[in-house]
C-alpha positions as CSV (number, residue, x, y, z in Angstrom):
1,M,0.0,0.0,0.0
2,Y,2.8,2.4,0.8
3,H,4.4,1.7,-2.6
4,I,1.2,2.5,-4.4
5,K,0.8,5.8,-2.6
6,L,4.4,6.6,-3.4
7,L,3.9,5.9,-7.1
8,L,0.7,8.0,-7.3
9,T,2.6,10.9,-5.6
10,L,5.4,10.7,-8.1
11,A,3.0,10.5,-11.0
12,F,1.1,13.5,-9.8
13,I,4.4,15.5,-9.4
14,L,5.4,14.6,-12.9
15,L,2.1,15.2,-14.6
16,A,0.9,18.3,-12.7
17,P,3.1,20.9,-14.4
18,H,1.9,19.7,-17.9
19,T,-1.7,19.7,-16.8
20,F,-1.8,23.1,-15.2
21,A,0.8,24.8,-17.4
22,Q,-0.5,27.7,-19.5
23,E,0.5,28.2,-23.1
24,P,2.4,31.3,-23.8
25,P,0.1,34.1,-25.2
26,Q,0.0,34.3,-28.9
27,N,0.6,37.7,-30.7
28,P,-2.8,38.9,-31.9
29,F,-1.0,41.0,-34.6
30,P,1.4,38.7,-36.5
31,P,4.0,40.4,-38.6
32,A,3.2,41.0,-42.3
33,S,5.2,42.0,-45.3
34,F,4.6,44.7,-47.9
35,E,6.3,45.9,-51.1
36,G,5.7,49.0,-53.0
37,I,6.8,52.5,-54.1
38,V,7.5,55.2,-51.6
39,I,5.2,58.2,-52.3
40,Q,6.1,60.0,-49.1
41,A,9.1,59.6,-46.8
42,D,7.9,61.2,-43.6
43,P,5.6,59.9,-42.5
44,L,6.3,56.8,-44.6
45,E,3.6,56.1,-47.2
46,V,4.0,53.2,-49.6
47,K,1.9,52.5,-52.7
48,S,1.8,48.9,-54.0
49,V,1.9,48.1,-57.7
50,S,-1.8,47.3,-57.5
51,G,-2.5,50.8,-56.2
52,E,-3.0,50.2,-52.4
53,V,-1.5,52.9,-50.2
54,R,-0.5,52.2,-46.6
55,Q,1.2,54.4,-44.0
56,F,3.9,52.9,-41.6
57,L,5.1,54.2,-38.3
58,S,8.5,53.8,-36.7
59,P,8.6,51.6,-33.5
60,D,8.6,53.3,-30.2
61,R,12.2,53.6,-28.8
62,Q,13.4,54.5,-25.3
63,G,15.4,57.7,-25.2
64,P,16.1,59.9,-28.2
65,A,14.8,58.7,-31.6
66,Q,17.4,56.9,-33.6
67,A,17.8,57.4,-37.4
68,P,17.3,54.3,-39.4
69,A,20.3,52.8,-41.2
70,I,18.5,53.1,-44.5
71,R,16.2,56.1,-45.1
72,P,14.1,55.6,-48.3
73,K,13.2,58.5,-50.5
74,S,10.2,59.2,-52.7
75,G,10.2,56.9,-55.7
76,D,12.2,54.0,-54.1
77,L,10.9,50.5,-54.4
78,V,11.0,49.0,-50.9
79,A,10.2,45.8,-49.1
80,L,9.4,46.0,-45.4
81,T,8.0,44.0,-42.5
82,Y,5.4,45.5,-40.2
83,E,3.0,44.7,-37.4
84,P,-0.6,45.8,-37.8
85,T,-1.9,47.3,-34.5
86,P,-4.8,49.5,-33.5
87,K,-2.3,52.4,-33.5
88,G,-1.2,51.7,-37.0
89,N,1.3,49.7,-39.0
90,I,4.5,49.5,-36.9
91,L,7.7,48.7,-38.7
92,K,9.5,45.6,-37.4
93,E,12.7,45.5,-39.3
94,E,15.0,47.8,-41.3
95,I,13.5,48.8,-44.7
96,R,15.1,47.1,-47.7
97,I,15.4,49.2,-50.9
98,T,14.9,46.9,-53.8
99,G,14.5,49.3,-56.7
100,A,14.4,52.9,-57.8
101,T,12.2,55.2,-59.9
102,I,13.4,57.1,-63.0
103,V,11.6,60.1,-64.5
104,G,12.5,61.1,-68.0
105,T,11.5,60.9,-71.7
106,I,11.6,57.9,-74.0
107,K,14.5,58.0,-76.4
108,E,14.0,54.6,-78.1
109,I,11.5,51.7,-78.1
110,A,12.4,48.2,-79.2
111,T,10.3,46.9,-82.1
112,D,9.1,43.9,-80.0
113,M,8.2,46.3,-77.1
114,S,10.5,44.4,-74.7
115,W,13.0,47.2,-74.2
116,L,12.9,51.0,-74.0
117,I,15.6,53.5,-73.3
118,V,14.7,56.5,-71.1
119,R,16.7,59.7,-71.3
120,T,17.1,61.6,-68.0
121,R,19.4,64.1,-66.3
122,N,22.2,63.2,-63.9
123,L,21.5,65.0,-60.7
124,D,25.2,65.5,-60.1
125,K,25.8,66.8,-63.6
126,P,22.5,68.4,-64.9
127,E,24.1,69.3,-68.2
128,S,24.8,65.6,-68.9
129,E,22.1,63.2,-70.2
130,V,21.9,59.7,-68.9
131,N,20.3,56.9,-70.9
132,V,18.8,54.1,-68.9
133,P,17.7,50.9,-70.6
134,L,14.6,49.2,-69.1
135,Q,13.4,45.7,-69.8
136,T,9.6,45.3,-69.9
137,S,7.7,42.1,-69.3
138,T,4.7,41.0,-71.3
139,Q,2.2,42.7,-68.9
140,F,3.6,46.1,-69.8
141,Q,3.9,45.6,-73.6
142,P,0.4,46.8,-74.4
143,L,1.2,50.0,-72.6
144,V,4.6,50.4,-74.2
145,S,3.0,49.9,-77.7
146,A,0.9,53.0,-77.0
147,M,4.0,55.1,-76.1
148,R,6.1,57.0,-78.5
149,P,9.7,58.5,-78.4
150,G,9.5,61.8,-76.6
151,D,6.8,60.8,-74.2
152,G,7.5,61.7,-70.6
153,I,7.3,58.6,-68.3
154,Q,7.9,57.5,-64.8
155,A,9.2,54.0,-64.3
156,T,10.1,52.0,-61.2
157,Y,12.5,49.2,-61.7
158,I,14.7,46.6,-60.0
159,R,18.2,45.7,-61.0
160,S,19.6,42.2,-61.1
161,G,22.4,41.9,-58.6
162,G,21.0,44.7,-56.4
163,I,20.0,48.3,-56.9
164,N,23.6,49.5,-56.3
165,A,25.2,47.0,-58.7
166,T,27.2,48.6,-61.5
167,D,26.0,46.0,-64.0
168,G,22.7,44.3,-64.3
169,I,19.3,44.2,-66.1
170,N,16.8,46.8,-65.1
171,S,13.4,45.1,-65.0
172,V,10.3,47.4,-64.9
173,K,7.9,46.9,-62.0
174,S,5.7,50.0,-62.6
175,L,5.3,52.2,-65.7
176,E,3.1,55.2,-66.4
177,W,3.1,58.5,-68.2
178,Q,4.1,61.6,-66.3
179,S,1.1,63.7,-65.6
180,K,0.0,66.8,-63.8
181,S,-3.4,67.4,-62.2
182,V,-5.4,70.5,-63.1
183,G,-8.1,71.9,-60.9
184,R,-11.7,71.9,-62.1
185,A,-12.0,75.7,-61.9
186,A,-8.8,76.1,-64.0
187,R,-10.2,73.7,-66.6
188,W,-13.5,75.5,-66.9
189,W,-11.8,78.9,-67.0
190,S,-9.4,77.8,-69.8
191,L,-12.3,76.6,-71.9
192,I,-14.3,79.8,-71.3
193,G,-11.3,81.9,-71.8
194,A,-10.7,80.4,-75.2
195,M,-14.3,81.0,-76.2
196,I,-14.0,84.6,-75.0
197,A,-10.8,85.0,-77.1
198,L,-12.7,83.7,-80.2
199,Y,-15.6,86.1,-79.5
200,I,-13.2,89.1,-79.3
201,L,-11.6,87.9,-82.6
202,A,-15.1,87.7,-84.2
203,Y,-16.0,91.1,-82.7
204,V,-12.9,92.7,-84.4
205,F,-13.4,91.1,-87.8
206,T,-17.2,91.9,-87.9
207,K,-16.6,95.5,-86.7
208,G,-18.6,95.0,-83.6
209,H,-21.3,92.8,-84.9
210,P,-20.3,89.2,-84.2
211,T,-23.9,88.0,-84.5
212,E,-23.6,88.6,-88.2
213,L,-21.8,85.3,-88.4
214,F,-25.1,83.5,-88.2
215,L,-27.4,86.2,-89.8
216,G,-29.1,85.3,-93.0
217,T,-29.6,87.4,-96.1
218,D,-33.3,88.0,-95.0
219,N,-32.1,89.7,-91.8
220,R,-33.1,86.6,-89.7
221,Y,-30.8,84.5,-87.6
222,S,-30.1,81.3,-89.5
223,S,-30.4,77.9,-87.6
224,S,-27.8,76.2,-89.9
225,K,-25.3,79.0,-89.5
226,F,-25.9,79.2,-85.7
227,Q,-25.2,75.4,-85.2
228,T,-22.0,75.7,-87.3
229,V,-20.7,78.7,-85.4
230,L,-21.5,77.2,-82.0
231,W,-20.0,73.8,-82.8
232,F,-16.9,75.3,-84.5
233,S,-16.3,77.7,-81.5
234,L,-16.6,74.9,-79.0
235,V,-14.3,72.4,-80.7
236,I,-11.6,75.1,-81.4
237,S,-11.9,76.4,-77.8
238,A,-11.5,72.8,-76.4
239,Y,-8.4,72.4,-78.6
240,I,-6.9,75.7,-77.4
241,A,-7.6,74.9,-73.8
242,I,-6.0,71.4,-74.1
243,V,-2.9,72.7,-75.8
244,S,-2.5,75.5,-73.3
245,H,-2.6,73.1,-70.4
246,R,-0.1,70.8,-72.1
247,I,2.3,73.8,-72.5
248,F,1.9,74.9,-68.9
249,A,2.3,71.3,-67.6
250,A,5.1,69.9,-69.8
251,G,6.7,72.8,-71.6
252,W,6.7,74.1,-75.2
253,S,8.0,70.7,-76.5
254,Y,4.5,69.4,-76.1
255,V,2.8,72.2,-78.1
256,G,0.3,70.7,-80.6
257,G,0.1,67.0,-80.9
258,V,-3.7,66.9,-80.3
259,D,-5.5,64.6,-82.7
260,I,-9.2,64.7,-83.5
261,P,-11.1,61.4,-82.9
262,P,-13.3,59.7,-85.6
263,N,-16.8,60.5,-84.2
264,L,-15.9,64.1,-83.4
265,L,-14.6,64.5,-87.0
266,I,-17.8,63.0,-88.4
267,L,-20.0,65.2,-86.2
268,S,-18.1,68.3,-87.2
269,G,-18.4,67.3,-90.9
270,I,-22.2,66.9,-90.5
271,S,-22.4,70.3,-89.0
272,V,-20.6,71.9,-92.0
273,L,-22.5,69.8,-94.5
274,S,-25.8,70.9,-93.0
275,F,-24.8,74.5,-93.4
276,T,-23.7,74.2,-97.0
277,A,-26.7,72.0,-98.0
278,A,-29.1,74.5,-96.4
279,K,-27.4,77.3,-98.3
280,A,-27.6,75.4,-101.6
281,I,-31.3,74.6,-101.0
282,T,-32.1,78.3,-100.4
283,V,-30.2,79.5,-103.4
284,G,-31.9,76.9,-105.6
285,K,-35.3,78.0,-104.4
286,V,-34.5,81.7,-105.1
287,E,-33.3,80.9,-108.6
288,K,-36.4,78.9,-109.3
289,A,-38.6,81.7,-108.0
290,T,-36.8,84.2,-110.2
291,A,-37.2,81.9,-113.3
292,E,-41.0,81.7,-112.6
293,G,-41.2,85.5,-112.2
294,R,-41.7,85.6,-108.5
295,T,-39.4,88.3,-107.1
296,D,-40.8,88.6,-103.5
297,M,-40.5,85.0,-102.5
298,K,-39.3,85.8,-99.0
299,A,-39.7,89.1,-97.2
300,N,-36.9,90.4,-95.1
301,A,-37.4,90.8,-91.4
302,D,-37.3,94.3,-89.7
303,T,-34.9,93.2,-87.0
304,P,-33.3,89.8,-86.2
305,R,-34.6,88.0,-83.1
306,V,-33.4,85.0,-81.1
307,L,-36.7,83.3,-81.9
308,D,-35.7,83.3,-85.5
309,L,-33.6,80.2,-84.7
310,V,-36.7,78.1,-84.0
311,N,-39.3,79.9,-86.1
312,D,-40.2,79.7,-89.8
313,D,-40.6,82.6,-92.2
314,S,-44.1,83.1,-90.9
315,N,-42.9,83.5,-87.4
316,H,-44.4,80.2,-86.3
317,T,-42.4,77.7,-84.3
318,D,-40.9,75.1,-86.7
319,L,-40.3,71.6,-85.5
320,G,-37.3,71.0,-87.8
321,D,-35.6,74.2,-86.6
322,F,-36.4,73.6,-83.0
323,Q,-35.1,70.0,-82.8
324,M,-31.9,70.9,-84.7
325,V,-31.1,73.8,-82.3
326,A,-32.1,71.7,-79.2
327,I,-29.8,68.8,-80.3
328,T,-27.0,71.1,-81.1
329,L,-27.2,72.8,-77.7
330,L,-27.3,69.3,-76.0
331,A,-24.3,68.1,-78.0
332,A,-22.4,71.3,-77.1
333,I,-23.1,71.0,-73.4
334,I,-22.1,67.3,-73.2
335,Y,-18.9,67.9,-75.2
336,A,-17.9,70.9,-73.1
337,I,-18.2,68.7,-69.9
338,S,-16.3,65.9,-71.6
339,A,-13.5,68.3,-72.6
340,V,-13.2,69.7,-69.1
341,E,-13.0,66.2,-67.6
342,F,-10.5,65.2,-70.2
343,M,-8.1,67.9,-68.9
344,D,-8.2,66.5,-65.3
345,H,-4.8,64.9,-65.8
346,I,-2.5,66.3,-68.4
347,E,-0.2,63.4,-69.5
348,F,3.2,64.1,-70.9
349,R,2.5,62.4,-74.3
350,R,3.7,63.6,-77.7
351,V,0.3,62.9,-79.2
352,V,-3.0,62.8,-77.4
353,T,-6.5,62.5,-78.8
354,M,-9.3,64.9,-77.9
355,P,-12.4,63.5,-76.2
356,D,-14.7,61.8,-78.6
357,V,-18.5,61.9,-78.8
358,D,-20.4,58.6,-78.3
359,A,-22.3,56.9,-81.1
360,T,-25.7,57.7,-79.7
361,L,-25.1,61.4,-79.6
362,L,-23.6,61.2,-83.1
363,S,-26.7,59.4,-84.4
364,I,-29.1,61.9,-82.8
365,F,-27.1,64.8,-84.2
366,G,-27.1,63.3,-87.7
367,L,-30.8,62.5,-87.7
368,G,-31.6,66.0,-86.5
369,Q,-29.6,67.6,-89.3
370,A,-31.2,65.3,-91.8
371,A,-34.7,66.1,-90.6
372,Y,-33.9,69.8,-90.8
373,L,-32.6,69.6,-94.4
374,G,-35.5,67.4,-95.4
375,K,-37.9,69.9,-94.1
376,K,-36.1,72.8,-95.8
377,A,-36.0,71.0,-99.1
378,A,-39.7,70.1,-99.0
379,G,-40.9,73.6,-97.9
380,D,-41.8,76.4,-100.2
């Protein structure tokens, strides 16, 4: 009996620590890793290639703050380890700089889009140009195919053998055009300012009577002339505003280089065609009336009025004129908004394309012009 008690006592002594022992507490915030491009050094903000932006805080230290061994700068590609806490993302280890960002203009692009050479300036010798070759993977080749020599770009890359290696291949990790944001008020004022400049020019050339640009020979405002003048003024003003912002953002080397898209070209052509066709129809009717001996086919108005744009010769509202003017105003408003939004970010590209009009608006505009011409040709 004594031996049994002794054995039970020994067993209890051996097993008790394992039975009542508590497991060490687990860290509720396990360390995590993150890789991206530094967009701000203090406080540290890093943007991943996918576009996610995170802010990181230095760990709390006893005594004076100690400077990190490696201090990243804006544009560096970094890899770091952090601990997510309620106070924020706390850095756990020293930051590793794995790549760098280059800002410059494209000098040359390989025919297979796998390489491009970027021309930049050496910070130590600003008068000297530095050509940096960059290798692009297949995921960047569609973007590279849209680029041209002379475009201003910003590329983040890593170098085989380390970022400080003298030799190695520079592989692109992020690639985009340089761009500059423009405030909404500045965009609207640039468009309005261009239209005011055109108005002043018309005022000078018409000797103080710019409305004569859409005044008919019968002393009435012409709907076909009005829509041509309005659309021409808007498109030219948008072009002037876009070019102005390109010059202010990227310099005089980016003057011009603004293409017109297909639908916008077609819509502008329809506007001009409607004006010339309406003029031809009117001239034809006058010649026919003269041949038939009718000399007072259409009486001149005493004074031009705004309602002439939607009224017929009898001063009655005309459906053909009304729908053409309404559609033209709608198209002008929509395109003005599109042009202003297009100038939100001015990209440093040698050639850009003006905002296009959608197929629906183009179709409605074309049908409206066709209805107007059909009405005009069928009328007396």
